C-alpha positions as CSV (number, residue, x, y, z in Angstrom):
1,M,62.7,105.4,102.7
2,K,64.9,108.4,102.8
3,L,68.3,109.4,101.3
4,L,70.7,110.3,104.1
5,L,74.1,110.8,102.5
6,L,75.8,110.5,99.1
7,F,79.5,110.8,98.6
8,G,81.9,109.2,96.0
9,A,80.3,106.2,94.5
10,M,78.5,105.1,97.7
11,L,74.9,105.7,98.5
12,I,73.5,105.2,102.0
13,I,69.8,104.8,102.6
14,L,67.9,104.4,105.8
15,G,64.3,103.5,106.1
16,C,61.6,100.8,106.2
17,Q,59.9,98.8,103.5
18,S,57.2,96.2,103.3
19,Q,57.8,93.7,106.1
20,H,57.6,90.6,104.0
21,A,60.7,91.6,101.9
22,H,63.0,90.8,104.8
23,D,60.9,88.3,106.7
24,D,60.9,85.9,103.7
25,K,64.7,85.7,104.0
26,P,65.5,86.4,100.3
27,S,68.5,85.1,98.5
28,G,71.5,86.8,99.9
29,Y,70.2,86.9,103.5
30,F,72.7,86.0,106.3
31,S,71.6,85.7,109.9
32,A,73.3,87.8,112.6
33,R,74.5,84.5,114.0
34,D,76.6,83.8,110.9
35,P,80.2,83.6,112.3
36,R,81.5,85.6,109.3
37,L,79.6,88.6,110.7
38,V,81.9,89.9,113.5
39,C,80.1,91.5,116.4
40,T,82.5,93.0,119.0
41,G,80.9,94.0,122.3
42,R,78.1,92.5,124.3
43,F,75.6,91.1,121.9
44,L,72.8,88.9,123.3
45,D,71.4,86.2,121.0
46,L,67.6,86.6,120.5
47,E,65.2,84.8,118.2
48,N,65.1,87.7,115.9
49,G,68.8,88.8,116.1
50,K,71.3,90.1,118.5
51,Q,70.5,92.9,121.0
52,F,73.3,95.3,122.0
53,A,73.5,98.6,123.9
54,W,76.9,99.7,125.1
55,S,79.0,102.5,123.5
56,G,81.4,101.2,120.8
57,S,79.3,98.1,120.0
58,R,80.6,97.2,116.6
59,I,79.6,95.1,113.6
60,D,82.1,94.2,110.8
61,V,81.1,92.8,107.4
62,R,83.3,91.7,104.6
63,F,81.5,90.9,101.4
64,S,81.6,91.0,97.6
65,G,78.9,92.7,95.5
66,T,77.5,96.2,94.9
67,S,75.2,96.6,97.9
68,C,74.6,95.5,101.5
69,D,71.5,95.9,103.7
70,L,72.2,95.9,107.4
71,L,69.0,94.8,109.2
72,L,69.0,97.0,112.2
73,R,66.3,98.3,114.6
74,C,66.4,100.9,117.3
75,L,65.1,100.4,120.9
76,P,64.6,102.9,123.7
77,G,67.3,103.1,126.3
78,V,66.2,102.5,129.9
79,E,66.2,106.3,130.5
80,H,64.6,107.4,127.2
81,L,61.9,110.0,127.7
82,P,58.8,109.0,125.6
83,F,58.2,112.6,124.5
84,L,61.6,112.8,122.8
85,P,62.3,111.3,119.4
86,L,64.1,108.0,119.4
87,V,67.3,108.6,117.4
88,D,70.6,106.8,117.7
89,Y,73.9,107.7,116.1
90,Y,76.4,105.4,114.4
91,L,79.6,105.7,112.5
92,L,79.5,103.8,109.2
93,I,82.8,103.0,107.5
94,V,82.8,101.5,104.0
95,D,86.1,100.8,102.4
96,G,87.7,103.5,104.6
97,Q,85.1,106.2,103.9
98,E,83.4,107.4,107.0
99,S,79.9,108.8,107.5
100,V,77.6,109.4,110.5
101,I,74.1,107.9,110.2
102,T,71.0,108.1,112.4
103,I,68.8,105.2,113.3
104,G,65.2,106.0,114.3
105,A,62.2,104.2,115.7
106,D,60.9,103.4,112.2
107,T,64.3,102.2,110.7
108,E,64.4,98.6,109.6
109,F,67.6,98.6,107.6
110,V,70.7,100.5,106.5
111,R,71.4,100.1,102.8
112,V,74.8,100.8,101.4
113,D,74.4,100.9,97.6
114,S,76.0,101.8,94.3
115,L,79.3,100.2,95.2
116,A,81.8,99.0,92.6
117,S,81.9,95.3,91.9
118,G,84.4,93.4,94.1
119,E,85.2,93.0,97.8
120,H,84.2,95.5,100.4
121,Q,84.8,96.0,104.1
122,L,81.9,97.6,106.2
123,T,82.0,98.6,109.9
124,L,79.1,99.9,111.9
125,F,80.1,101.5,115.3
126,K,77.7,102.7,118.0
127,R,78.8,106.3,118.8
128,T,76.3,106.7,121.7
129,E,75.8,105.2,125.1
130,A,73.1,102.8,126.2
131,L,70.9,105.5,127.8
132,V,70.3,107.0,124.3
133,A,69.1,103.8,122.7
134,E,69.8,100.1,122.2
135,G,69.7,98.1,119.0
136,I,68.9,94.8,117.5
137,F,71.0,93.5,114.6
138,S,69.2,90.8,112.6
139,G,71.7,90.1,109.8
140,V,72.6,91.3,106.3
141,I,71.2,91.0,102.8
142,L,73.6,91.0,99.9
143,D,73.1,90.9,96.1
144,P,71.8,87.5,95.0
145,D,75.1,86.7,93.3
146,A,77.3,88.2,96.0
147,A,79.2,86.5,98.8
148,L,79.7,86.9,102.5
149,L,83.4,86.6,103.0
150,P,85.5,85.4,106.0
151,P,86.4,88.3,108.2
152,S,89.6,90.2,107.9
153,K,92.3,89.2,110.4
154,L,91.4,90.5,113.9
155,P,93.8,92.3,116.2
156,A,95.5,89.8,118.6
157,R,95.0,92.1,121.6
158,N,91.7,92.6,123.6
159,I,91.0,95.5,126.0
160,E,87.9,96.3,128.0
161,F,87.0,99.6,129.7
162,I,84.6,100.1,132.5
163,G,83.6,103.7,133.0
164,N,81.2,106.6,133.2
165,S,80.4,109.5,131.0
166,I,84.1,110.2,130.3
167,T,84.6,106.8,128.8
168,C,81.3,107.2,126.8
169,G,82.4,110.4,125.2
170,Y,79.7,112.6,126.7
171,G,79.7,115.9,124.9
172,N,83.2,115.4,123.5
173,E,82.2,117.0,120.1
174,G,80.5,119.9,121.9
175,E,81.8,123.4,121.4
176,S,81.9,124.6,125.0
177,A,81.3,123.7,128.6
178,S,77.8,125.4,128.4
179,C,76.2,123.1,125.8
180,P,73.9,120.4,127.2
181,F,74.0,116.7,126.6
182,S,72.9,115.5,123.2
183,P,73.4,112.3,121.2
184,E,74.8,114.3,118.3
185,T,77.8,115.5,120.4
186,E,78.7,112.1,122.0
187,N,81.2,110.1,119.9
188,A,82.7,107.0,121.4
189,W,85.0,106.6,118.4
190,L,87.0,109.7,119.6
191,T,87.2,108.8,123.3
192,Y,90.5,108.4,125.1
193,S,89.6,104.7,125.6
194,H,88.9,103.9,121.9
195,L,91.8,106.0,120.7
196,A,94.1,104.1,123.1
197,A,92.8,100.8,121.9
198,Q,93.4,101.8,118.3
199,S,96.9,102.9,119.1
200,L,97.6,99.5,120.7
201,D,95.9,97.7,117.8
202,A,93.5,96.1,120.2
203,R,89.9,95.0,119.9
204,Y,87.8,97.3,122.0
205,V,84.9,96.7,124.4
206,S,83.4,99.4,126.6
207,V,80.9,99.1,129.4
208,C,80.1,102.6,130.4
209,Y,77.2,104.8,131.5
210,S,76.9,108.5,132.3
211,G,76.2,109.4,135.9
212,K,77.2,106.1,137.3
213,G,79.6,105.6,140.2
214,V,81.2,102.7,142.2
215,F,79.5,103.3,145.5
216,Q,77.2,106.2,144.7
217,N,75.8,107.6,141.4
218,Y,75.7,111.3,140.4
219,D,72.0,111.4,141.5
220,K,73.1,110.1,144.9
221,T,71.4,106.8,144.5
222,R,73.3,103.6,145.5
223,T,71.5,101.1,143.3
224,E,72.2,100.4,139.6
225,T,75.8,101.6,140.1
226,M,78.3,100.7,137.4
227,P,79.4,97.5,139.2
228,D,75.7,96.4,139.0
229,L,75.5,97.2,135.3
230,W,78.9,95.7,134.4
231,S,77.5,92.2,134.9
232,R,74.8,92.6,132.2
233,Y,74.5,92.4,128.4
234,S,72.6,95.7,128.6
235,P,71.2,98.0,131.2
236,S,67.7,97.1,130.2
237,L,68.3,93.3,130.5
238,E,68.7,91.2,133.5
239,N,70.6,88.6,131.5
240,T,74.1,88.1,133.0
241,W,77.0,88.6,130.6
242,D,78.8,85.3,130.1
243,Y,82.4,86.8,130.1
244,S,83.1,84.7,126.9
245,W,85.2,87.6,125.5
246,I,88.5,87.6,127.3
247,P,90.5,90.8,127.5
248,E,94.2,90.9,128.4
249,V,93.8,94.3,130.0
250,V,90.8,95.8,131.8
251,V,90.8,99.6,132.5
252,I,88.5,101.0,135.3
253,N,87.8,104.7,135.2
254,L,85.2,105.3,137.9
255,G,84.8,107.6,140.9
256,T,84.1,111.0,139.4
257,N,80.4,110.7,140.1
258,D,80.9,109.3,143.6
259,F,82.8,112.6,144.3
260,A,80.5,114.9,142.4
261,H,78.7,116.4,145.4
262,R,81.0,115.7,148.3
263,V,83.8,113.3,149.3
264,P,82.2,109.9,149.9
265,D,82.8,107.9,153.0
266,R,86.3,106.4,152.7
267,K,85.5,102.9,154.0
268,S,82.3,102.6,151.9
269,F,84.0,103.8,148.6
270,I,87.1,101.6,149.1
271,E,85.1,98.5,149.9
272,A,82.9,99.0,146.8
273,Y,85.9,99.6,144.5
274,L,87.8,96.7,146.0
275,D,84.8,94.4,145.4
276,L,84.8,95.5,141.7
277,I,88.5,94.7,141.4
278,K,87.9,91.3,142.8
279,R,85.0,90.6,140.5
280,V,87.0,91.7,137.4
281,R,89.9,89.4,138.5
282,A,87.5,86.5,139.1
283,S,85.9,87.0,135.7
284,Y,89.3,87.5,133.8
285,P,91.9,85.7,135.9
286,G,94.8,86.4,133.5
287,A,94.0,90.0,132.8
288,S,96.0,93.1,134.0
289,I,93.7,95.6,135.7
290,V,94.4,99.3,135.6
291,C,92.6,101.7,138.0
292,L,92.4,105.3,136.6
293,T,91.5,108.7,137.9
294,G,89.6,110.6,135.3
295,S,90.3,114.0,133.7
296,M,87.4,115.9,135.3
297,M,88.8,115.9,138.9
298,S,91.3,118.3,140.4
299,G,92.4,119.9,143.7
300,K,91.6,118.2,147.0
301,R,89.1,115.8,145.6
302,L,91.6,114.5,143.1
303,I,94.2,114.0,145.8
304,T,91.6,112.2,147.9
305,I,90.4,109.8,145.2
306,Q,94.0,109.1,144.3
307,A,94.6,108.1,148.0
308,Y,91.4,106.0,148.0
309,L,92.4,104.1,144.9
310,D,95.9,103.6,146.1
311,E,94.5,102.1,149.3
312,A,92.1,99.8,147.4
313,V,94.9,98.6,145.1
314,K,97.2,97.9,148.2
315,A,94.3,96.1,149.9
316,A,93.7,93.9,146.9
317,N,97.3,92.7,147.0
318,M,97.1,91.2,143.5
319,P,99.6,90.7,140.7
320,R,99.1,92.7,137.5
321,L,97.0,95.4,139.3
322,Y,98.1,99.0,138.5
323,R,97.2,102.6,139.1
324,F,97.4,105.4,136.5
325,D,96.2,109.1,136.5
326,L,95.0,110.8,133.4
327,S,96.0,114.4,133.2
328,T,93.3,117.0,134.2
329,Q,91.4,118.9,131.6
330,G,91.2,122.6,131.2
331,A,94.1,123.8,129.1
332,L,92.5,122.4,125.9
333,G,89.0,123.6,126.5
334,Y,85.9,121.7,127.3
335,G,83.1,119.7,125.8
336,C,79.4,119.8,126.8
337,S,78.6,120.1,130.5
338,S,82.3,120.7,131.3
339,H,83.3,117.2,130.0
340,P,86.5,116.5,128.2
341,N,86.5,117.5,124.5
342,V,88.1,115.6,121.7
343,A,91.5,117.3,122.2
344,Q,91.5,116.3,125.8
345,H,90.6,112.7,124.9
346,Q,93.4,112.6,122.4
347,K,95.9,113.8,125.0
348,N,94.7,111.3,127.6
349,A,94.7,108.5,125.0
350,A,98.4,109.2,124.2
351,E,99.3,109.1,127.9
352,L,97.4,105.9,128.6
353,S,98.7,104.2,125.4
354,V,102.3,104.6,126.6
355,F,101.5,103.2,130.0
356,L,99.5,100.3,128.7
357,E,102.2,99.3,126.2
358,E,104.7,99.1,129.1
359,I,102.5,96.8,131.2
360,W,100.8,94.7,128.5
361,P,100.9,91.1,129.6
């Protein structure tokens, strides 16, 4: 067991301990299936907990007592290289105090200790995308005389984003365009999508993956595109998402990877994009759908994808289907691998928030 961070009156510990301590379900144990534990995102019920993968997957716990153990394990993402350490990054918020924690292959729990007696609100938010790592949440352990409390009132609005590396926050905390991808510099909390959701006071779900396109991925493959992954609980699972969480607005930000090497075939791209629009509408009949251009495109390719998206939206001929263009990056600097940095995400979030407020159902 190791000490990760200490500030104020809160102690955070990560590690592992003798297996029987948690397997015996001690006093104060609450299963991940307990409805008072709010899991926002795509969480698949398993015998030993709930598996999750996507950026922004979130767990909220309201409790009384002086400590809380979050039973959490880390799993390799589908593209994890076995010679690299398995480490995932989360934002932990306890009573408004934020810290970044890492979860590794040998982690079994996250303990928040040394709290004052009384009620507390805890949020765990996955900063990284599914290719970095996935997770299993098995529940919480509280003090024997503590209580798991009903959740705080949830926002009335729901919003879902479907995207690529921009929506994931690839390199947004990087210092320049020259730094490579790393989990440390990817922060979904500070993406245009999550910031816009916060501005709108909406619950946030993101289904995004770096390098994925609508018709063709960055690596030029045409399988496992984002429309393929969108139907799943996780990229590593074939289980089909049940679409039980209903957003009022769905925002699609795809196409940057399709155009990464050359302009894709017009007919093929538009057909693939139109098919995704139709699937989203079939899954969420009452939702408004917004088709974005991302902040990484400019010049002739930006003009071309704008025309393609306009044509797809016209062909769909649906109510509550919209187009919006995020402003292009550059003036505010860059994150890693020439991705938008936090300042650019903040600018795009402000733009998008105004538009979404105007068209919200």
